C-alpha positions, -999 to 999 in steps of 0.1 A, spaced: 0 0 0 12 35 -7 15 60 21 18 98 17 43 115 38 29 132 68 -2 110 71 8 82 94 -16 53 95 -40 64 68 -43 46 34 -45 63 0 -77 55 -18 -63 59 -53 -60 30 -78 -28 25 -97 -40 20 -133 -6 15 -149 -7 -23 -148 -42 -23 -162 -31 0 -191 -1 -23 -198 -23 -54 -200 -48 -36 -222 -21 -25 -247 -7 -60 -249 -42 -74 -256 -48 -47 -282 -15 -57 -300 -24 -94 -299 -59 -87 -314 -44 -64 -341 -20 -91 -351 -44 -121 -351 -75 -104 -366 -63 -104 -402 -51 -140 -399 -86 -152 -388 -103 -135 -417 -83 -155 -443 -105 -176 -465 -100 -195 -497 -70 -180 -515 -81 -166 -549 -66 -138 -570 -95 -114 -576 -99 -93 -607 -92 -56 -602 -122 -34 -610 -133 1 -598 -167 -2 -581 -184 10 -550 -187 -14 -521 -220 -30 -512 -234 -27 -477 -235 -60 -457 -267 -68 -439 -265 -103 -424 -246 -136 -428 -232 -137 -463 -229 -168 -485 -197 -166 -506 -190 -190 -534 -153 -191 -541 -138 -206 -573 -101 -212 -571 -75 -211 -599 -79 -249 -603 -117 -246 -606 -125 -260 -571 -157 -246 -556 -161 -235 -520 -192 -224 -502 -178 -200 -476 -148 -220 -465 -161 -255 -472 -151 -273 -504 -182 -285 -523 -190 -300 -557 -211 -280 -582 -240 -305 -578 -239 -303 -540 -237 -265 -543 -269 -264 -563 -287 -287 -537 -275 -266 -507 -283 -233 -523 -318 -246 -534 -325 -254 -498 -314 -219 -488 -334 -204 -517 -366 -221 -506 -362 -208 -471 -351 -173 -480 -355 -164 -517 -342 -128 -510 -308 -142 -498 -277 -128 -515 -248 -149 -527 -215 -134 -536 -191 -151 -562 -153 -148 -557 -136 -162 -587 -99 -162 -593 -90 -140 -623 -74 -171 -640 -105 -192 -638 -121 -199 -673 -152 -178 -680 -173 -209 -685 -167 -223 -650 -178 -190 -635 -209 -188 -657 -219 -224 -649 -215 -217 -612 -236 -186 -615 -263 -205 -635 -264 -232 -607 -269 -204 -582 -298 -189 -603 -313 -224 -608 -313 -228 -570 -337 -199 -567 -312 -173 -556 -319 -141 -575 -294 -118 -558 -259 -127 -571 -229 -104 -566 -194 -105 -579 -164 -98 -555 -135 -79 -570 -105 -59 -557 -98 -22 -563 -69 -18 -588 -37 -1 -577 -37 37 -582 -23 47 -616 -6 80 -624 -27 104 -643 -6 100 -674 -14 63 -677 -51 69 -670 -55 94 -698 -36 73 -723 -59 44 -716 -90 66 -719 -78 81 -752 -70 47 -767 -105 34 -763 -130 42 -791 
């Protein structure tokens, strides 16, 4: 216990918060380091497109297609037939449900379209595509690209 000079026998009623702050800073650093690791999913190289982000409402269903054309529903690997069955059950329960497609930019176009068609056949009408924002380009490169297009 801390005693102030001149007050013999009385206790100081102040709390020392330094250890509490130290623990909180350590926890903050731990969470900052581990949060991006926990949000990793199926590794795909997304196409780079300029578009506005869509607001998220509730649990999202994300269909990922990897470079070697493997299909995942959220983080679970699934065949295209099983995907259609699972999404049909979801579509019957909630037809307004949204499904987002994350396809690697090296996946053949036909694989992506067949997957999107299976989602539509399952009764899901709201299908979105997930992309990444492209790296910023200097103004000179942007104007050359714009002038080259007809």
